[in-house]
Every structure is written in structure tokens, then in C-alpha cells.
C-alpha positions as CSV (number, residue, x, y, z in Angstrom):
1,M,0.0,0.0,0.0
2,K,1.3,3.4,-0.9
3,T,1.7,6.1,1.6
4,Q,-0.1,9.2,0.7
5,Y,1.2,12.5,1.7
6,K,-0.4,15.8,1.4
7,Q,1.1,18.4,-0.9
8,N,0.0,22.0,-0.4
9,F,-1.2,23.9,-3.5
10,P,0.9,27.0,-4.0
11,W,-1.9,29.5,-3.8
12,S,0.3,32.5,-3.0
13,A,2.5,31.8,-6.0
14,V,-0.5,31.3,-8.3
15,I,-2.2,34.5,-7.1
16,W,1.1,36.4,-7.4
17,S,1.7,35.0,-10.9
18,S,-1.8,36.1,-12.0
19,V,-1.4,39.6,-10.6
20,L,1.9,40.0,-12.4
21,M,0.4,38.8,-15.6
22,I,-2.2,41.6,-15.3
23,I,-0.1,44.4,-13.9
24,I,3.1,44.2,-16.1
25,P,1.5,44.4,-19.5
26,L,-1.2,46.9,-18.4
27,G,1.4,49.1,-16.7
28,A,3.7,49.0,-19.7
29,A,0.8,50.1,-22.0
30,I,-0.2,52.9,-19.7
31,A,3.5,54.0,-19.2
32,I,4.1,54.0,-23.0
33,S,0.9,56.0,-23.8
34,V,1.7,58.6,-21.1
35,G,5.3,58.8,-22.0
36,Y,4.5,59.1,-25.7
37,G,2.1,61.9,-24.9
38,V,4.8,63.7,-22.9
39,V,7.4,63.3,-25.7
40,V,5.0,64.6,-28.3
41,G,4.0,67.4,-26.0
42,F,7.6,68.6,-25.8
43,Q,8.1,68.2,-29.6
44,T,5.0,70.2,-30.4
45,R,5.5,72.7,-27.7
46,G,2.3,71.9,-25.9
47,D,-0.1,72.0,-28.8
48,P,-3.2,70.1,-27.4
49,E,-4.6,69.1,-30.8
50,A,-1.2,67.6,-32.0
51,I,-0.8,65.7,-28.7
52,N,-4.3,64.3,-28.9
53,T,-3.9,63.3,-32.5
54,A,-0.6,61.6,-31.8
55,V,-1.8,59.7,-28.7
56,M,-5.0,58.6,-30.5
57,S,-3.0,57.3,-33.4
58,L,-0.8,55.3,-31.0
59,S,-3.7,52.9,-30.2
60,G,-3.7,51.8,-33.9
61,A,0.0,51.2,-34.1
62,V,0.9,47.5,-34.5
63,W,3.9,47.6,-32.2
64,Y,1.7,49.2,-29.5
65,Q,-0.9,46.4,-29.8
66,T,1.7,43.6,-29.8
67,L,3.9,44.9,-27.0
68,P,1.5,43.9,-24.2
69,K,1.1,40.5,-25.7
70,I,4.9,40.0,-25.8
71,L,5.2,41.2,-22.2
72,L,2.4,38.9,-21.2
73,A,4.1,35.9,-22.9
74,A,7.4,36.8,-21.2
75,V,5.7,37.1,-17.7
76,A,3.8,33.8,-18.3
77,F,6.9,32.0,-19.3
78,W,8.8,33.4,-16.3
79,R,6.0,32.6,-13.8
80,G,5.6,29.1,-15.3
81,M,9.3,28.4,-14.6
82,R,8.9,29.7,-11.0
83,L,5.8,27.6,-10.5
84,A,7.6,24.5,-11.7
85,H,10.1,25.0,-8.9
86,S,7.5,25.6,-6.3
87,S,5.4,22.4,-6.7
88,A,5.8,18.8,-7.8
89,S,3.1,19.1,-10.5
90,A,3.2,22.6,-12.0
91,T,0.6,22.1,-14.7
92,L,-2.4,22.8,-12.4
93,P,-0.8,25.9,-10.8
94,V,0.0,27.4,-14.3
95,V,-3.5,26.7,-15.6
96,S,-5.0,28.2,-12.4
97,A,-2.8,31.3,-12.7
98,A,-3.7,31.8,-16.3
99,I,-7.4,31.5,-15.5
100,L,-7.2,33.9,-12.6
101,A,-5.2,36.4,-14.8
102,L,-7.8,36.0,-17.6
103,I,-10.6,36.7,-15.2
104,G,-8.7,39.7,-13.9
105,L,-8.0,41.0,-17.5
106,V,-11.7,40.7,-18.5
107,G,-12.7,42.4,-15.2
108,T,-10.2,45.2,-15.9
109,G,-11.4,45.5,-19.5
110,L,-15.1,45.7,-18.4
111,S,-14.4,48.2,-15.7
112,L,-12.2,50.4,-18.0
113,F,-14.5,50.3,-21.0
114,N,-17.8,50.3,-18.9
115,A,-19.5,48.4,-21.7
116,P,-20.0,44.9,-22.9
117,L,-17.1,43.4,-24.7
118,S,-17.0,43.8,-28.5
119,G,-15.9,41.0,-30.8
120,E,-12.4,42.4,-31.2
121,Q,-12.0,42.6,-27.4
122,T,-13.3,39.1,-26.9
123,I,-10.8,37.7,-29.5
124,S,-8.0,39.7,-27.8
125,F,-8.9,38.2,-24.4
126,A,-9.0,34.7,-26.0
127,V,-5.6,35.3,-27.5
128,D,-4.3,36.4,-24.1
129,G,-5.6,33.2,-22.5
130,V,-3.9,31.0,-25.1
131,I,-0.6,33.0,-24.8
132,M,-0.7,32.7,-21.0
133,L,-1.3,28.9,-21.1
134,A,1.2,28.2,-23.9
135,C,4.0,30.3,-22.5
136,G,3.4,29.2,-18.9
137,L,3.4,25.5,-19.8
138,A,6.5,26.1,-22.0
139,G,8.2,27.7,-19.0
140,V,7.3,24.6,-16.9
141,R,8.7,22.3,-19.6
142,I,12.0,24.3,-19.8
143,A,12.3,24.4,-16.0
144,R,11.9,20.6,-15.7
145,R,14.8,19.8,-18.1
């Protein structure tokens, strides 16, 4: 008969991972948009119309849309590697962290936009979920080698 032992689920690491997967990409996007507005403000000597036009065009830039996804992938990979070191089976903690982060991202999106999600936002959140799962599990696999 096998002796069963109780393994604790690393809830603090899972919650910390999900918070980091929300804060780092969102903070970077906010910092870039504010920083870009400041730079354009100095370049245009404070012309409000030029600043507004430049900042509004930033949201359509491809690099600005992909940078949060790249940061999200890097954070998910890093946290997947850390979760692999904190528990014997890291798959469930990575999936839990990704689900919690996705819930947090959707909640943040709903509270910021104050409206139901559009089709584009829904696809973006689905892509975020896939990125978090794939990169987190890749991090676990690399850490287990």
C-alpha cells in the first residue's frame, strides 16, 4: 500500500503570478501611452490638438498592440518556470494562474470600457488566454529539463 502525503497547493505563488500577468502588460501600456504623450507634447511645444492626434493614433499602431502580448508571454513563461520550482506538479498551478489572470484582465477591461465586450476585445482576451497557457506551460517544460 502506498503512503499518501499531502502536498500543499501553492496558492500564494498562483495569485502572485496572475497579478503579475495583469499588472506588467497593463502598466507598460499605460506608461508607453503617457510617456509618448509627454514626448509629443515637448516636440509640439504643448499643442493640445497635436498631442491628442498623436496619442489617439498610437492605439492603432501595430507595435503598441503587440507589445503587451509580448510582455504577457514573457511574464507567463517566467512565472511558469517559477511555479515549476514551487510544486511537484506545476501544470495545475500554471492553468490556475492563467485562468485567474484572464478573469482579472476581463474584469479590468469591463471596468475600464464600462460596456459589454466587443468582438475584437473578446478575440483579444481569448488570444491572451492562449498566450498565458502556452508560455506558462513552456516555462514549466523548460524548467523541468
